[in-house]
TORLUMRO-288518 format. One record per residue: residue in three letters; chain; z, x negated, y negated of N, C-alpha, C, O in turn. Coordinates in steps of 0.1 Angstrom, whole numbers, always signed. Atoms other than C-alpha are relative to their C-alpha. Layout:
% TORLUMRO-288518
  rest  kette    n.w    n.u    n.v   ca.w   ca.u   ca.v    c.w    c.u    c.v    o.w    o.u    o.v
   ALA      A      Z      X      Y      Z      X      Y      Z      X      Y      Z      X      Y
...
This chain:
% TORLUMRO-288518
  rest  kette    n.w    n.u    n.v   ca.w   ca.u   ca.v    c.w    c.u    c.v    o.w    o.u    o.v
   UNK      A     +8     +4    -12   -140   +201   -117     -5    -14     -2    -11    -16    -13
   UNK      A     +5    +13     +1   -149   +165   -110    -15     -1     +4    -19     +7    +12
   UNK      A    +14     +2     -4   -185   +153   -108     -1    -15     +5     +8    -23     +3
   UNK      A     +2    +14     -5   -199   +122    -91     -2    -10    -11     -1    -22     -9
   UNK      A     +3     +9    +11   -207   +108   -125    +12     -4     -8    +12    -14    -15
   UNK      A    -13     +3     +7   -171   +108   -137     +6    -13     +6    +10    -12    +18
   UNK      A     -7    +12     -6   -156    +73   -132    +15     +3     +0    +21     +8     -9
   UNK      A    -14     -2     -2   -121    +75   -118     +6    -13     +5     +1    -19    +15
   UNK      A     -7    +11     -4    -97    +46   -115    +12     +4     +9    +20    +12     +4
   UNK      A    -10     -4     -9    -75    +50    -84    +10    -12     +1     +6    -23     +3
   UNK      A     -9    +11     +1    -43    +30    -86    +13     +3     +8    +15    +15    +11
   UNK      A    -13     -1     -7    -10    +24    -67    +10     +5    -10    +14     -3    -19
   UNK      A    -10     -5     +9    +15    +46    -85    +14     -6     +1    +22     -4     -7
   UNK      A    -13     +7     -2    +44    +25    -72     +0    -14     -4    +10    -21     -2
   UNK      A     +2    +14     +3    +31     -8    -84     +1     -3    -14     -6     +3    -23
   UNK      A     -1     +4    +14    +42    -25   -116    -13     -5     -6    -16     -3    -17
   UNK      A    +12     +5     +5    +10    -44   -119    -11    +11     -3    -18    +11    -13
   UNK      A    +10    -11     +2    -11    -13   -114     +3     +9    -12     -6    +13    -19
   UNK      A     -4     -8    +12     +9     +7   -140     -3     -8    -13     -8     -2    -22
   UNK      A     +4     +8    +12     +4    -22   -165    -15     +0     -2    -20     +0    -13
   UNK      A    +15     +0     +1    -33    -23   -156     -5    +13     -6    -14    +13    -14
   UNK      A     +5    -13     +5    -37    +14   -163     +3     +0    -15     -6     +5    -23
   UNK      A     -3     +1    +14    -20     +9   -197     -9     -9     -7    -14     -6    -18
   UNK      A     +9    +10     +6    -41    -21   -204    -14     +6     -2    -20     +5    -13
   UNK      A    +13     -7     +1    -73     -1   -197     +0    +11    -11     -9    +11    -19
   UNK      A     -1    -11    +10    -61    +29   -218     -1     -6    -14     -7     +0    -23
   UNK      A     -1     +6    +14    -54     +6   -248    -13     -8     -4    -15    -11    -16
   UNK      A    +11     +9     +3    -87    -14   -245    -13     +7     +4    -24     +0     +4
   UNK      A    +12     -7     -4   -112    +12   -233     -9     +3    -12     -5     +7    -23
   UNK      A    +10     -2    +11   -144    +13   -255     -1    +15     -3     -3    +18    -15
   UNK      A     +1    -14     +2   -147    +51   -250     +9     +7    +10    +10     +2    +21
   UNK      A     -9     -6    -10   -123    +75   -233     -8     +8    +11     -8    +20    +11
   UNK      A     +7     -6    -11   -144    +82   -202     +6     -1    +13     +3     +7    +22
   UNK      A     -6     +2    -13   -123    +70   -174    +11    +11     +3    +17    +15     -6
   UNK      A    -11     -8     -4   -100    +93   -154     +8     -9     +9     +4    -19    +14
   UNK      A    -10     +8     -7    -70    +81   -135     +7     +8    +11    +10    +20     +8
   UNK      A     -7     -7    -11    -55    +91   -101     +7     -9     +9     +2    -20    +12
   UNK      A     -7     +8     -9    -28    +77    -79     -6     +0    +14    -11    +10    +18
   UNK      A     +5     +1    -14    -38    +64    -45     +7    +10    +10     +1    +14    +20
   UNK      A     -8     -9     -9    -11    +87    -29     -4    +15     -3     +2    +23     +4
   UNK      A     +3    -13     +3    -26   +118    -45    -12     +6     +7    -19     -1    +14
   UNK      A    +11     -7     -7    -51   +144    -32    -14     -4     -4    -23     -4     +4
   UNK      A    +14     +4     +5    -80   +132    -54     -4    -13     +7    -15    -14    +12
   UNK      A     +3    +13     -7    -78    +97    -39     -2     +2    +15    -12     -3    +20
   UNK      A     +2     -3    -14    -74   +110     -4    -14     +6     +3    -20     +2    +13
   UNK      A    +13     -7     -2   -105   +132     -8    -11    -10     -2    -20    -10     +6
   UNK      A    +11    +10     +3   -126   +104    -23     -1    -11    +11    -11    -15    +15
   UNK      A     +0    +11    -10   -115    +78     +3     -5     +6    +13    -12     -1    +20
   UNK      A     +5     -7    -13   -122   +103    +32    -15     +1     +0    -21     +0    +10
   UNK      A    +14     -1     +1   -157   +107    +19     -7    -13     +3    -19    -13     +7
   UNK      A     +6    +12     -2   -164    +70    +23     -2     -3    +15    -10    -11    +19
   UNK      A     +0     +2    -15   -157    +71    +61     +1    -14     +4     -5    -19    +14
   UNK      A     -3    +14     -4   -146    +35    +61    +14     -3     -5    +19     +2    -15
   UNK      A    -14     +3     +4   -111    +20    +59     +0     -8    -13     -8    -18    -15
   UNK      A     -2     +7    +12   -100     +8    +25    +14     -5     +0    +23     +3     +2
   UNK      A    -14     +5     +0    -70    -14    +21     +7     +5    -12     +2    +14    -20
   UNK      A     -9     -3    +12    -42    -11     -5     -6     -7    -12     -2    -19    -14
   UNK      A     +8     +7    +10    -65    -19    -34     -2     +9    -12     -2    +22    -10
   UNK      A     +5     -9    +11    -74     -7    -68    -15     +4     +4    -22     -4     +9
   UNK      A    +14     -5     -3   -105    +15    -64     -6     +6    -13     +1    +12    -21
   UNK      A     +7     -7    +11   -131    +26    -89    -11     +9     +6    -20     +4    +13
   UNK      A    +10     -9     -4   -150    +57    -81    -10     +2    -11     -6     +6    -22
   UNK      A    +11     +0    +11   -183    +56   -100    -13     +3     +6    -17     -3    +16
   UNK      A    +13     -4     -5   -216    +73    -95     -1     +4    +15    -10     +1    +22
   UNK      A     -1     -4    -14   -205    +87    -62     +3    -10    +10     +3     -8    +22
   UNK      A     -4    +11     -9   -195    +53    -48    +14     -4     -3    +19     -3    -14
   UNK      A    -13     +5     +1   -161    +38    -42     +0    -15     +1     -4    -20    +11
   UNK      A     +0    +14     +0   -157     +2    -52    +15     -5     +1    +24     +2     -5
   UNK      A    -13     +4     -2   -127    -18    -42     +2    -15     -4     -8    -22     -6
   UNK      A     -5    +14     +2   -108    -51    -49     -7     -6    -13     -8     +1    -23
   UNK      A     +5     +6    +12   -126    -75    -72    -13     +7     -5    -16     +6    -17
   UNK      A    +12     -7     +4   -158    -54    -73     +4    +12    -10     -2    +15    -20
   UNK      A     -5    -10     +9   -137    -26    -89     +4     -6    -13     +2     +0    -23
   UNK      A     -5     +7    +12   -122    -50   -114    -12     -3     -9    -12     +0    -21
   UNK      A    +11     +4     +9   -155    -64   -127     -8    +12     -4    -13    +12    -16
   UNK      A     +7    -13     +5   -171    -29   -128     +8     +7    -11     +2    +12    -20
   UNK      A     -9     -6    +10   -141    -17   -147     -1     -6    -14     +0     +0    -24
   UNK      A     +2     +8    +12   -147    -44   -173    -11     +6     -9    -10     +5    -21
   UNK      A    +10     -6     +9   -178    -25   -185     +4    +11     -9     -2    +14    -18
   UNK      A     -6    -11     +8   -156     +2   -199     +9     -5    -11    +14     +3    -19
   UNK      A     -9     +6    +10   -136    -22   -221     -7     -5    -12    -19     -7    -12
   UNK      A     +5     +6    +12   -139    -34   -256     -2    -15     +2     +3    -21    +12
   UNK      A     +1    +15     +1   -150    -70   -263    +13     -6     -4    +19     +0    -13
   UNK      A     +6     +9     -8   -138    -96   -254     +2     +3    +15     -3     -4    +24
   UNK      A     -3     -3    -14   -125    -80   -222    -12     +4     +8    -13     +2    +20
   UNK      A    +12     -4     -7   -159    -67   -214     -7    -12     +6    -15    -11    +16
   UNK      A     +6    +13     -6   -169   -104   -207     +4     -2    +14     -2    -10    +21
   UNK      A     -4     +1    -14   -151   -100   -174    -11     +4    +10    -10     +1    +22
   UNK      A    +11     -4     -8   -183    -85   -161     -7    -13     +5    -14    -12    +16
   UNK      A     +6    +12     -4   -194   -121   -158     +5     -5    +13     +0    -14    +20
   UNK      A     -6     +4    -13   -172   -124   -127    -10     +3    +11     -9     -2    +22
   UNK      A    +10     -3    -10   -202   -110   -109     -7    -12     +5    -13    -12    +16
   UNK      A     +7    +12     -5   -217   -145   -107     +8     -8    +10     +3    -16    +17
   UNK      A     -9     +6    -10   -187   -156    -86     -3     +8    +13     -2    +20    +13
   UNK      A     +2     -7    -13   -194   -148    -49    +11     +9     +3    +23     +5     +2
   UNK      A    -10    -10     -3   -176   -117    -38    +11     -5     +9    +23     -2     +7
   UNK      A    -11     +5     -8   -157   -135    -10    +11     -9     -8    +23     -8     -5
   UNK      A     -9     +8     +8   -142   -159    -36     +8     +9     -9    +20     +7    -11
   UNK      A     -7    -10     +9   -134   -131    -60    +11     +7     +7    +22     +9     +3
   UNK      A    -10     -8     -7   -117   -111    -33    +11     -9     +6    +23     -4     +7
   UNK      A    -11     +9     -4    -97   -142    -21    +10     -1    -11    +22     +0     -9
   UNK      A     -9     +1    +11    -82   -145    -56     +7    +14     -2    +19    +14     -4
   UNK      A     -6    -13     +1    -77   -107    -58    +11     +2    +10    +22     +7     +7
   UNK      A    -10     -2    -11    -59   -106    -24    +12     -9     -2    +23     -4     +1
   UNK      A    -11     +8     +2    -37   -135    -34    +10     +6    -10    +22     +6     -8
   UNK      A     -8     -7    +10    -24   -116    -64     +5    +13     +6    +17    +16     +4
   UNK      A     -4    -13     -6    -23    -83    -45    +12     -1    +10    +21     +7    +10
   UNK      A    -11     +3    -10     +0    -98    -18    +13     -2     -7    +24     +1     -2
   UNK      A    -12     +3     +8    +25   -108    -45     +3     +9    -11    +14     +7    -18
   UNK      A     -2     -9    +12    +22    -80    -70    +13     +7     -1    +19     +8    -12
   UNK      A    -13     -6     +0    +54    -62    -60    +11    -10     -4    +20     -6    -11
   UNK      A    -10    +10     +3    +74    -94    -62     -1     -4    -14     +9     -6    -21
   UNK      A     +2     +6    +14    +59   -106    -95     +2    +11    -10     +7     +8    -21
   UNK      A     +0    -11    +11    +57    -72   -113    +10    +11     +2    +12    +19     -7
   UNK      A    -10    -11     -3    +83    -50    -96     -6    +14     +1    -18    +15     +2
   UNK      A     +5    -13     -1    +81    -13    -94     -7     +5    -13     -5     -1    -24
   UNK      A     +7     -6    +12    +60     +9   -117    +10     +5    -10    +19    +12     -6
   UNK      A     -7     -6    +11    +74    +18   -150     -8    +12     -5    -20    +10     -8
   UNK      A     +8    -12     +5    +63    +53   -161     -4     -2    -14     +3     -5    -23
   UNK      A     +6     +0    +13    +40    +53   -190     +2    +14     -6     -1    +24     +0
   UNK      A     -2    -12     +7    +48    +79   -216    -14     +4     -5    -20     -3    -14
   UNK      A    +14     -3     +4    +14    +96   -219     +0     +8    -13     +8    +17    -16
   UNK      A     +2     -7    +12     +2   +107   -253     -7    +13     +4    -14    +14    +14
   UNK      A     +6    -13     -3    -10   +144   -254    -15     -2     +2    -21     +5    +11
   UNK      A    +14     +2     -1    -46   +132   -258     -4     -8    +13    -16     -8    +16
   UNK      A     +2     +7    -12    -43   +111   -226     +3     +8    +12     -4     +6    +23
   UNK      A     -6     -8    -11    -26   +136   -203    -12     +6     +9    -11     +5    +21
   UNK      A    +10     -6     -7    -58   +154   -193     -9     -9     +8    -16     -5    +17
   UNK      A     +8    +10     -7    -74   +122   -181     +7     -5    +13     +1    -12    +21
   UNK      A     -8     +3    -12    -47   +118   -153     +0    +11     +9     +4    +23     +6
   UNK      A     +1    -10    -10    -53   +136   -121    +12     -1     +9    +18    -12    +11
   UNK      A    -11     +0    -10    -26   +146    -96    +13     -5     -5    +21    -11     +3
   UNK      A    -13     +5     +6     +3   +137   -119    +12     +5     +8    +22     -3     +9
   UNK      A    -12     -6     -7    +27   +160   -100     +0     -3    +15    +10     +1    +22
   UNK      A     +1     +2    -15    +16   +148    -65     +4    -13     +5     +5    -15    +17
   UNK      A     -2    +14     -5    +23   +111    -64     +9     -7    -10    +11     -3    -21
   UNK      A     -9     +8     +8    +46    +84    -77     -7     -9     -9     -1    -17    -17
């Protein structure tokens, strides 16, 4: 059972950049506290429905009962990483509209630049951290 305190990274299961990002986080996470769920799965649908606001096709970080998107999700995610990647939290000093402009520019081109998602072979100790594996791509 999930709690509001459990951070969950919601990602596009069909996106090569998103798949690489999940692998990046798994390899650089300071402590194994994050859970992962595809945007097309039931966990993401339930969490998004709770927000009662439209969310674009974006990486989402569910944390403390709130859903953060786009660049806000990225800089908040940095707090879970080892140094030097944790320094990305300093992105908070950049105004959100500018951060989101850069985020959106990459997001628009992500399928062209990174292609389709390549399935990551999960280690046994990682598998329990992935939600809805059988429900989405």
